[in-house]
C-alpha positions as CSV (number, residue, x, y, z in Angstrom):
1,X,-6.5,40.3,-10.7
2,X,-6.0,37.7,-13.4
3,X,-4.0,34.7,-12.4
4,X,-1.9,32.9,-15.0
5,X,-2.4,29.2,-15.2
6,X,0.5,27.0,-14.1
7,X,3.0,25.9,-16.7
8,X,2.4,22.3,-17.7
9,X,5.0,19.8,-18.9
10,X,3.4,19.9,-22.4
11,X,3.6,23.7,-22.5
12,X,7.2,23.8,-21.4
13,X,8.4,21.1,-23.7
14,X,6.4,22.2,-26.8
15,X,7.3,25.8,-26.1
16,X,11.0,24.8,-25.9
17,X,10.7,22.9,-29.1
18,X,9.1,25.9,-30.9
19,X,11.8,28.2,-29.5
20,X,14.6,25.9,-30.6
21,X,13.0,25.5,-34.1
22,X,12.7,29.3,-34.5
23,X,16.3,29.8,-33.4
24,X,17.5,27.1,-35.8
25,X,15.7,28.8,-38.7
26,X,17.3,32.1,-37.9
27,X,20.8,30.6,-37.7
28,X,20.2,28.7,-41.0
29,X,19.2,32.0,-42.7
30,X,22.3,33.7,-41.3
31,X,24.4,30.8,-42.5
32,X,23.0,30.9,-46.1
33,X,23.5,34.7,-46.3
34,X,27.0,34.4,-44.9
35,X,27.9,31.7,-47.4
36,X,26.5,33.9,-50.2
37,X,28.6,36.7,-48.9
38,X,31.7,34.6,-49.1
39,X,30.7,33.4,-52.6
40,X,30.4,37.0,-53.7
41,X,33.7,37.8,-52.2
42,X,35.4,35.1,-54.2
43,X,36.4,37.5,-57.0
44,X,37.0,40.5,-54.7
45,X,40.0,39.4,-52.7
46,X,42.6,42.1,-53.1
47,X,46.1,40.9,-53.9
48,X,47.6,42.8,-51.0
49,X,45.2,41.1,-48.6
50,X,46.7,37.7,-49.2
51,X,49.4,37.0,-46.6
52,X,50.3,33.5,-47.9
53,X,48.7,30.6,-49.7
54,X,49.7,27.0,-49.5
55,X,47.8,23.7,-50.1
56,X,44.6,25.5,-50.9
57,X,44.8,27.4,-47.6
58,X,44.8,31.2,-48.0
59,X,45.6,33.5,-45.1
60,X,43.8,36.9,-45.4
61,X,44.2,40.1,-43.6
62,X,41.2,41.9,-42.2
63,X,38.3,43.6,-44.0
64,X,36.8,46.8,-42.8
65,X,33.7,45.2,-41.3
66,X,35.5,42.2,-39.8
67,X,39.0,43.3,-38.5
68,X,40.1,39.8,-37.7
69,X,42.9,37.9,-39.4
70,X,41.6,34.5,-40.5
71,X,42.3,31.6,-42.8
72,X,40.0,30.4,-45.6
73,X,40.0,27.2,-47.5
74,X,39.4,27.2,-51.2
75,X,36.8,24.6,-52.2
76,X,36.1,23.6,-55.8
77,X,32.6,22.5,-56.8
78,X,30.4,22.1,-59.9
79,X,27.5,24.6,-60.0
80,X,24.6,23.2,-62.0
81,X,22.7,26.4,-61.8
82,X,24.9,28.3,-64.3
83,X,23.4,29.0,-67.7
84,X,24.9,27.1,-70.5
85,X,25.6,24.0,-68.3
86,X,27.7,23.1,-65.3
87,X,30.6,25.3,-64.3
88,X,33.5,24.7,-62.0
89,X,33.5,27.3,-59.2
90,X,35.4,28.1,-56.1
91,X,34.2,28.9,-52.6
92,X,36.3,30.2,-49.8
93,X,35.2,28.8,-46.4
94,X,36.7,30.0,-43.1
95,X,39.0,27.4,-41.7
96,X,40.3,29.0,-38.5
97,X,38.7,32.2,-37.4
98,X,40.8,34.1,-34.9
99,X,38.0,36.5,-33.8
100,X,36.9,35.7,-30.2
101,X,33.3,35.0,-29.5
102,X,32.0,34.6,-33.1
103,X,32.0,31.0,-34.5
104,X,32.9,30.3,-38.1
105,X,30.4,29.0,-40.6
106,X,31.3,25.4,-39.9
107,X,30.8,26.0,-36.2
108,X,27.4,27.6,-36.9
109,X,26.5,24.7,-39.1
110,X,27.3,22.3,-36.2
111,X,25.2,24.4,-33.9
112,X,22.3,24.3,-36.3
113,X,22.6,20.5,-36.5
114,X,22.7,20.2,-32.7
115,X,19.7,22.5,-32.2
116,X,17.8,20.5,-34.8
117,X,18.6,17.3,-33.0
118,X,17.6,18.9,-29.7
119,X,14.3,20.0,-31.3
120,X,13.7,16.4,-32.5
121,X,14.4,15.1,-29.0
122,X,12.0,17.7,-27.5
123,X,9.3,16.8,-30.0
124,X,9.8,13.1,-29.1
125,X,9.6,13.9,-25.4
126,X,6.4,16.0,-26.0
127,X,4.8,13.0,-27.7
128,X,5.8,10.8,-24.8
129,X,3.7,13.0,-22.5
130,X,0.6,12.4,-24.5
131,X,-2.2,10.5,-22.8
132,X,-1.8,6.7,-22.8
133,X,-4.5,4.0,-22.5
134,X,-8.1,4.1,-23.5
135,X,-10.1,7.3,-24.0
136,X,-13.1,7.5,-21.6
137,X,-15.9,9.7,-23.0
138,X,-18.9,8.5,-20.9
139,X,-20.0,11.5,-18.9
140,X,-22.1,9.7,-16.3
141,X,-20.1,6.6,-15.3
142,X,-16.5,5.5,-14.6
143,X,-14.8,2.4,-16.0
144,X,-16.1,-1.0,-15.0
145,X,-13.1,-3.0,-16.2
146,X,-9.5,-2.9,-15.2
147,X,-7.1,-0.9,-17.3
148,X,-5.6,2.5,-18.0
149,X,-7.9,5.3,-19.0
150,X,-7.9,9.1,-19.7
151,X,-10.9,11.3,-19.6
152,X,-12.1,13.2,-22.6
153,X,-15.0,14.8,-20.9
154,X,-16.2,15.8,-17.4
155,X,-18.0,13.0,-15.5
156,X,-21.0,13.6,-13.2
157,X,-22.4,10.7,-11.2
158,X,-25.6,11.5,-9.4
159,X,-27.5,9.8,-6.7
160,X,-24.6,9.4,-4.2
161,X,-23.5,6.1,-5.7
162,X,-20.3,4.1,-5.3
163,X,-17.7,3.4,-7.8
164,X,-16.0,0.1,-6.8
165,X,-12.6,0.1,-8.5
166,X,-12.6,-3.1,-10.6
167,X,-10.4,-6.1,-9.7
168,X,-7.1,-5.8,-11.5
169,X,-6.9,-2.1,-10.8
170,X,-7.4,1.2,-12.7
171,X,-5.1,4.0,-13.7
172,X,-7.2,7.1,-14.3
173,X,-5.8,10.3,-15.9
174,X,-8.1,13.2,-15.3
175,X,-6.6,14.9,-18.3
176,X,-7.7,18.3,-17.1
177,X,-11.4,17.1,-16.6
178,X,-13.6,17.0,-13.5
179,X,-15.3,14.1,-11.8
180,X,-18.3,14.9,-9.5
181,X,-20.5,12.7,-7.4
182,X,-19.8,9.2,-6.1
183,X,-17.6,7.6,-3.6
184,X,-14.5,5.7,-4.8
185,X,-14.1,2.3,-3.0
186,X,-10.8,0.4,-3.2
187,X,-11.1,-3.0,-1.7
188,X,-8.4,-5.4,-0.6
189,X,-6.1,-6.5,-3.5
190,X,-7.2,-3.6,-5.8
191,X,-5.1,-0.6,-6.8
192,X,-6.3,2.8,-8.1
193,X,-3.9,5.4,-9.5
194,X,-5.1,8.9,-10.1
195,X,-3.0,11.4,-12.1
196,X,-3.6,14.5,-14.2
197,X,-1.4,15.3,-17.2
198,X,-3.0,18.7,-17.6
199,X,-2.7,19.7,-13.9
200,X,-6.2,21.2,-13.8
201,X,-8.5,18.3,-13.1
202,X,-10.6,17.9,-10.0
203,X,-12.6,15.2,-8.2
204,X,-15.4,16.6,-6.0
205,X,-17.1,14.1,-3.7
206,X,-20.7,14.7,-2.7
207,X,-20.9,11.8,-0.2
208,X,-18.2,9.9,1.5
209,X,-15.1,10.2,-0.7
210,X,-12.2,7.7,-1.3
211,X,-12.5,4.7,0.9
212,X,-9.3,2.5,0.8
213,X,-10.6,-0.7,2.4
214,X,-7.4,-2.8,2.4
215,X,-6.4,-1.8,-1.1
216,X,-3.9,0.6,-2.4
217,X,-4.4,4.2,-3.7
218,X,-1.7,6.1,-5.6
219,X,-2.3,9.9,-6.0
220,X,0.0,11.6,-8.4
221,X,-1.9,14.7,-9.7
222,X,-5.1,16.7,-9.7
223,X,-7.2,17.9,-6.8
224,X,-9.4,16.0,-4.4
225,X,-12.1,17.9,-2.6
226,X,-15.6,17.5,-1.2
227,X,-18.8,19.4,-1.1
228,X,-19.8,17.5,2.0
229,X,-18.2,18.0,5.5
230,X,-16.3,14.7,5.5
231,X,-12.7,13.3,5.3
232,X,-11.4,13.1,1.8
233,X,-9.3,10.0,1.9
234,X,-10.1,7.3,4.5
235,X,-7.6,4.4,4.7
236,X,-8.3,1.4,6.9
237,X,-7.9,-2.4,7.3
238,X,-4.2,-2.5,6.3
239,X,-4.8,-0.3,3.3
240,X,-2.1,1.8,1.7
241,X,-2.1,5.4,0.4
242,X,0.9,6.8,-1.5
243,X,0.9,10.5,-2.4
244,X,3.5,11.9,-4.7
245,X,1.6,14.9,-6.1
246,X,-1.7,16.7,-6.4
247,X,-3.7,18.6,-3.8
248,X,-6.1,17.4,-1.0
249,X,-8.3,20.3,0.2
250,X,-11.7,21.4,1.5
251,X,-12.7,18.4,3.7
252,X,-13.1,18.0,7.5
253,X,-9.9,16.0,7.4
254,X,-7.5,15.5,4.5
255,X,-6.4,11.9,5.3
256,X,-7.8,9.7,8.0
257,X,-5.9,6.5,8.9
258,X,-7.5,3.7,10.8
259,X,-6.9,0.0,11.7
260,X,-3.2,-0.4,10.9
261,X,-3.2,1.4,7.6
262,X,-0.2,3.1,6.0
263,X,0.3,6.5,4.4
264,X,3.5,7.7,2.6
265,X,3.8,11.2,1.3
266,X,6.7,12.2,-1.0
267,X,5.1,15.2,-2.6
268,X,1.9,17.2,-3.2
269,X,-0.1,19.3,-0.8
270,X,-2.6,18.6,2.0
271,X,-3.9,22.1,2.6
272,X,-6.9,24.1,4.0
273,X,-9.0,21.3,5.4
274,X,-11.4,22.4,8.2
275,X,-10.0,20.5,11.1
276,X,-6.9,18.3,10.4
277,X,-4.5,17.5,7.6
278,X,-3.7,13.9,8.6
279,X,-5.3,11.9,11.5
280,X,-3.5,8.7,12.7
281,X,-5.4,6.2,14.7
282,X,-5.5,2.4,15.3
283,X,-1.7,1.8,15.2
284,X,-1.4,3.2,11.7
285,X,1.7,4.7,10.3
286,X,2.5,7.9,8.3
287,X,5.8,8.5,6.6
288,X,6.4,12.1,5.5
289,X,9.5,12.7,3.2
290,X,8.2,15.5,1.1
291,X,5.2,17.7,0.3
292,X,3.3,20.3,2.3
293,X,0.8,20.1,5.1
294,X,-0.6,23.5,5.9
295,X,-3.5,25.8,6.6
296,X,-5.7,23.6,8.8
297,X,-8.2,24.8,11.4
298,X,-6.6,22.5,14.1
299,X,-3.5,20.3,13.5
300,X,-1.4,19.4,10.5
301,X,-0.9,15.9,11.8
302,X,-2.9,14.5,14.8
303,X,-1.1,11.4,16.0
304,X,-3.5,9.7,18.5
305,X,-1.7,6.3,18.2
306,X,0.6,4.6,15.8
307,X,3.8,5.9,14.3
308,X,4.9,9.1,12.5
309,X,8.2,9.2,10.6
310,X,9.3,12.6,9.2
311,X,12.4,12.8,7.0
312,X,11.4,15.7,4.7
313,X,8.6,18.1,3.7
314,X,7.1,21.1,5.5
315,X,4.3,21.4,8.1
316,X,3.5,25.0,8.5
317,X,0.7,27.6,9.2
318,X,-1.7,25.2,11.0
319,X,-3.8,27.0,13.6
320,X,-3.1,24.6,16.6
321,X,-0.3,22.2,16.2
322,X,2.0,21.2,13.3
323,X,2.2,17.7,14.8
324,X,0.0,16.8,17.8
325,X,1.9,13.9,19.4
326,X,-0.2,12.1,22.1
327,X,0.9,8.5,21.9
328,X,2.9,6.0,19.8
329,X,6.1,7.0,18.1
330,X,7.5,10.1,16.5
331,X,10.7,9.5,14.4
332,X,12.8,12.2,12.9
333,X,15.6,12.0,10.3
334,X,16.9,14.1,7.5
335,X,16.5,12.3,4.2
336,X,14.0,14.2,2.1
337,X,12.5,12.9,-1.2
338,X,14.0,14.3,-4.4
339,X,13.3,18.0,-4.6
340,X,11.6,18.1,-1.2
341,X,12.7,20.5,1.6
342,X,14.5,19.3,4.8
343,X,12.1,18.4,7.6
344,X,10.5,21.6,8.7
345,X,7.8,22.1,11.4
346,X,7.6,25.8,12.0
347,X,5.1,28.6,11.9
348,X,2.2,26.7,13.5
349,X,0.2,27.7,16.6
350,X,2.5,25.2,18.4
351,X,4.8,23.2,16.2
352,X,5.5,19.7,17.6
353,X,3.3,19.5,20.6
354,X,4.2,16.6,23.0
355,X,0.8,16.2,24.7
356,X,1.3,13.2,27.0
357,X,3.0,14.3,30.2
358,X,2.7,10.8,31.8
359,X,4.4,8.4,29.3
360,X,7.5,10.6,28.9
361,X,7.2,10.7,25.1
362,X,10.2,11.7,23.1
363,X,11.2,12.3,19.5
364,X,13.4,9.5,18.2
365,X,16.3,10.9,16.1
366,X,17.1,8.1,13.7
367,X,19.6,9.9,11.4
368,X,21.9,12.9,11.1
369,X,20.1,16.2,10.9
370,X,21.4,19.0,8.7
371,X,21.3,22.6,9.7
372,X,18.3,23.0,7.4
373,X,16.1,20.8,9.6
374,X,14.0,23.1,11.8
375,X,11.6,21.8,14.4
376,X,9.7,23.9,17.0
377,X,8.8,22.2,20.3
378,X,6.0,22.6,22.8
379,X,5.5,20.2,25.8
380,X,2.7,19.6,28.2
381,X,5.5,18.9,30.7
382,X,8.9,20.5,29.9
383,X,11.9,18.1,30.0
384,X,14.0,15.9,27.7
385,X,12.3,15.4,24.4
386,X,14.8,13.5,22.2
387,X,16.3,10.1,21.9
388,X,19.4,9.5,19.8
389,X,20.3,13.2,19.2
390,X,23.8,12.9,20.4
391,X,26.3,13.4,17.5
392,X,23.3,13.5,15.0
393,X,22.1,17.0,15.5
394,X,22.4,20.2,17.6
395,X,20.2,22.6,19.5
396,X,20.1,24.6,16.3
397,X,17.7,22.0,14.9
398,X,15.1,22.8,17.6
399,X,13.5,25.8,19.1
400,X,11.1,26.4,21.9
401,X,7.6,27.7,21.0
402,X,7.5,29.3,24.4
403,X,10.0,32.1,24.6
404,X,10.4,31.7,28.3
405,X,12.3,28.4,27.6
406,X,15.5,27.7,25.8
407,X,16.6,24.4,24.2
408,X,19.8,22.9,25.8
409,X,21.6,19.6,25.7
410,X,22.0,17.2,28.6
411,X,25.2,15.6,29.5
412,X,24.1,12.6,27.3
413,X,23.7,14.9,24.3
414,X,19.8,14.9,24.3
415,X,17.7,18.0,23.8
416,X,15.8,19.4,26.7
C-alpha cells in the first residue's frame, strides 16, 4: 500500500498561498461581474422600485433574483472608454445590503484585499523557510570550517573515518539528503546542530556514530540510524545533548549517557532500537518534557545511576520496562513542553520498575499532577513509592502493573 509523504512546512505554506491566491482571483472575477451587472442596471431601475432618494442615496425594493431591500449610492465618474471622448456616467453601488449572509460589493472588495495581504504574508513566510547559509555540494566530505550549511547532494564518506566538528561549531541542514559513513565527533567547547527542512534526510553511521565528548549536540530534525550494532548518540565527559525533533532508531541503544553528561528531550522520537532507548550511567542526567520513547527490545529508559526528571512526553510499548529505576533519582512533575503530552508511562512490559529493594527508592513528585498524568508502577519490593505526592496528585495518577495490587494512599498522602 502506498504511503503518502508527510506534509512539510513548505508544502503547507505554499499550498495555502496557492489556495488563497485562487480564491482571491475567483472573488475578484465575481466582483467585476457584479459591478458590470450594477452598471447595466443603471438605466433599468423601474420608477416604482424607488422607495425614496435623498443626498444621492436611493432605496430600492427587491428584484426577482435578489428579494432583499437595499440601499444604493449613486456615484458619478468619467468613463474614458466611450467613443467620441470622455463621458460622465453614473454607477449605483450597494451601500447597506439587508440580506443576511451575503456581503455587499465593498465588503467583498475588502475581503479580496485581506486575502491578497494574507497571500503576500504566506509568500513571505514561505521564503523565510528557504535554506540559509552556504550550499554544500561535496558528496564525499563534510565542512571543515565553522558555519551554517545546507546539503545539495547526498554525502558518502568511506573508510570508517571521523568528522571532527570544527571549532566554532556547525549548523547542518540535511535539506532532505542523506549522509552515510563516518563518525561525528563533538569535542569540548564545540556545538553541532543538525536539522532537516525537508523532513526526509537521514544520517546512517557505519562505525561508531555521534560522540559528544564534552561538547554540545542539538538535534532538531532528520533521522539518525546505524548499519552497525552500536549506540547512536554517545554523550560523555560533561557533554550536552538537546533533542527537540527528529528520530533516533535502529541502534543497539538510542542515547548512551556517561560521565556526568546531560540529555534534554523536548520533542522527537527515540524508537525501535534493539535494546534500550536511553541508558543513564556515571551520575548523568536526563530531562524528558516531550517526545516519544517507544518500541525497544528491553527498556525505554535504563537508569543505572544519575537522575531522571520527567515532566512530559510518552514512554510506551517497550518490551521490558518503560523506566528501569535501579539507583539515583527519579523526579516527576507535570509541565510538558509546548505541544507535548502530559507525562505518560503506560503500555510497557512493566512501566516504572523500581528495581532496588534495599535502598527504598521512591519517585519524587516535584509539582502538581493533572489527571492526564498516567504512570504504571512495578516494584521489586511492594511498599510506599512516592515522596511529595500529598496535595499534588492522587491515586488516579498511578496504577499497579500487577493486578493483584491496588494503589492506595498512606496517612501522609503518599502512594503505596
